[in-house]
N, C-alpha and C positions, 0 to 999 in steps of 0.2 A: 124073544126080541133080538138076542145076540145073533141068531141064525139069520134073521131078516136083514140085519145091518150088514153082515158078511156077504150075503147074496147081493145086496145093493152095491156094495163096493166092488165085487167081482164083475157085476154087470157094467159098472162105470169103466173098468179097465178094459173090458173086451169090446165095447161098442165104439164105433167110429164117431167123430164129431157130428157127422150127418145123422147118425142113429141116435145121438143124444137128444136131438130135437124131438124125436118120436118117443123118448123115454125120459121126460123131464123130471118127474117127481120120484124121489127116492126116500125110503123110510129110514129115519135115523132116530136117535134118542129124543130129539125134539120134533121129529116128523116135519121138518121145514126145509131140508136141503134141496136145492134145485140144481140139476145139472144143465149146463148151457145157459145159465142165468148170466146177467151182466157181471155179477161178481165173479162167477166161475170163469168166465172168459177173460176178465181182467187179471185174475190171480194166476191163470195158466197161459197168458200171453197168446191168446188164440187169434189166428188170422184165418178168415174163411178160405176154404180150399179153392172155390171158384174165383175169388179175388186174386189169389196167388197164381192161378193158372193164366189169368188174363193179363196180369201186370207183374213183370219180373222184379220190380222194386218191392212189391208186396210179398213176392215169393221169398226174397231175402229175409224179410221180416218174419215170415212163417218159419223159415229154417232157424233163425236166431231164437225165436220163441221156443221152438222144440228143443234146441240145445240148452236153453236155460232150464227147462224142466228136467232134462237129463242130468245136468250138473247138480241140480238140487235134489235129485233122487225122487222126482215126482212125475216120471214119465207116465203118459196116459195110454200109450200103446194103441194109437188110433188105427182104424180101418184094418182090423184083423178078424172080423166076424165072418162066419161061414157064408152068410147071405151075400155080403159084399164080394167075397172071393169068387163066388159063383157068377155074380154080375160082371166082374172084371174079365171073365173068360170071353166076353163079347167085345172087349176093346179096352184101351187104356188112354189116359190123359195125364201123364206125369207133369207136375208143375215145375220141376227143376231137373237138369242133367248134372250129375256129379261125376267129375273126372278125378278119380282118387287113386290112392296107392293100394296095392293088393295086401298090405299088412293086415294080419288077422285081427288086429286091435282097432282097426279103423273102418267100422261098418257104418255107412251113411244112414241107413234107416234107423239104427239104434241111437247113434250120437245126435241125430237131429229129431229123434222121437217121431218118425213118420211111419206110414204103413204101406200095405200093398197098393200098387198103382200110383204112388206119390213121386218116386224118384226113379229116373232113368240113369243107371250107373255103369260107368266104364272104368275098370280098375287094372292097372299094371304096376309093377314095381317102380317106385319113384314117380308114379303117374306119367311116365314117359309115353309119348304118343307117336303113332305111325299111321299109315294109310287106313288101316282098319278102324283105328280110333277116330280119325277124322270123319270117316263115313258114318260111324255110329252117332257122333254128335250132330252131324248134318241131318241124319235121319230123324233124330229127335226134334230138331227145329223145323224141318220141312214137312214131315209127315205127321208127327204127333203134336206140332204147334207149341212145343215147349220153349219158352222165351228166356230162360235163365240157365247159364252154364257156370258152374262153380268148380274151379280147379282147386282140389283139396289136398294139401300136403300135411305132414305131421312132424312133430318133434322127434329127434333121434332116429331119423330115417336111415335105414341101413344102406340103401342105394346111394343116397347123397354122401354118406360117410365113406363109402367105397370110392366115390369119385374124388373126395378130398384126399384120401390116402394114396390116390393114384395107383391103385392095385395093378400089379404087373401080371400079364398073361392070364386074365380071368377066363374060366372055362366056358365053352359053348358060346351062346349068344349073349351072355351077361355083359360082354364088352360093349354091346350096343346101348345098354342102359347107362353104363358109366360114361361113354362118349357123349351121350345126349345131355348129361348133367354137368360135364366138365366146365362149360362156360360159367355157370353159377359158382362152381367150386373155385375156379381161378379168381373170380371177383371177390369172393368171401375171404380168401386167403390174404387179401390186402389189408384186412383188419386183424387186430390182435385178439379181440375179445369176442366170445360167442360165435366162433367161426362156423360151427355146424348149424346153429340156428339161423345165422345169416345166409348160409348156403341153401338151407331149406326154403327160406322166404324168397331168395333170389331165383331159385329153381321154379317155384310157383309163379312168380311174376314173369319169368321168361316164357313159361308155357301159356300164360294168359296173353302175352303179346303175340305169341305164335298163332294162337287161335284167332285173335282179332285181325290178323293180317292174312289169314288163310283164304285164298281165292277159291271159288268166287262166292260161295254160299255164306260162310260165316262172316267174312269181312263186310259183305254187302249188308247183312242183317245188323251187324254191330254199328257200322258208321251211319246207317239210316235211323239208328235209335230204336230199332225193333227188337234187338237181341242184346241182352246184358251178359257180359262175360267178365267174371270177377275171380279173385283168388282168396283163399283162406287157409289157415293152418290150425290143425287140431293138436291140442296139448295132451299127450298120452297120460300125463300124471294127474291133471286136473279135470279132464273131460271137456274143457272149454274150447270152442271154435272161435278164432279171431279172424274177422274179415279184414284183409290187408288194405290199409288206407290208400296206398298207391294205386290199387285197382279200382277204387271208388271215386277217385278224383279225375277231373277234366274229362268227363264222359260226354259222348256226343249228345246233341239235343234230342229230346224224345217227347212223344205225346203222352207218356205215362205219368200219372201223378206219383209224387214221392212223399206224401204226407204219411205220418205214422198212424197205422190203423190197428196195431197189435193190441188185443184186449178190448177192442171197441165193438 
């Protein structure tokens, strides 16, 4: 019986949410556990992938649910089975674009508990963007039809700290990173407390505003309410992602529903 229980647990970890519906019954001591049941969905903050792909507000909820599982040490590692990987070789439909920092501790798929084909990720130090980054984000929106962009910063960011310290004569092209972050650093220095954290958040918000005003693709999608561009900060110590309230307020009118569907 112990071997059967272990096998069932391993299967649950490996299968994608879609595959759970094909493998609902699992053997346990009571022989009653059901994967993808209403209780399982509620306990794991599940949002259907199709819903997240079609509605950027539901996509935010899907990311938040995945991060909750990650924080609680209950990641389900979805969409990592060989059959799905083979299917994805024919095309992709990521439900969110993550513009993140290259820091090795900030892997979007892991901290949001998502799998193959879920996230379209662009990463640079301090999530500083340039033409190639803009084109990458526009490609995700125009071609892949991904309707959510999340600019993801993190606590104790080295690039932001370097801008705060006003590092002199940085080598190579590192100066371009520092220069891009300096506006956030200067504003953060006006405050006495939590200067680095303030600078991290301000840098994220500056980048959110930058994308929202980027002509002509992203600005058009955002102001028409078709594309949601928001900011978030990942806490290296706790594993928690906080979506910044400033990026969620006063958004353009949209056709998309905003009700809470996580776990339903």
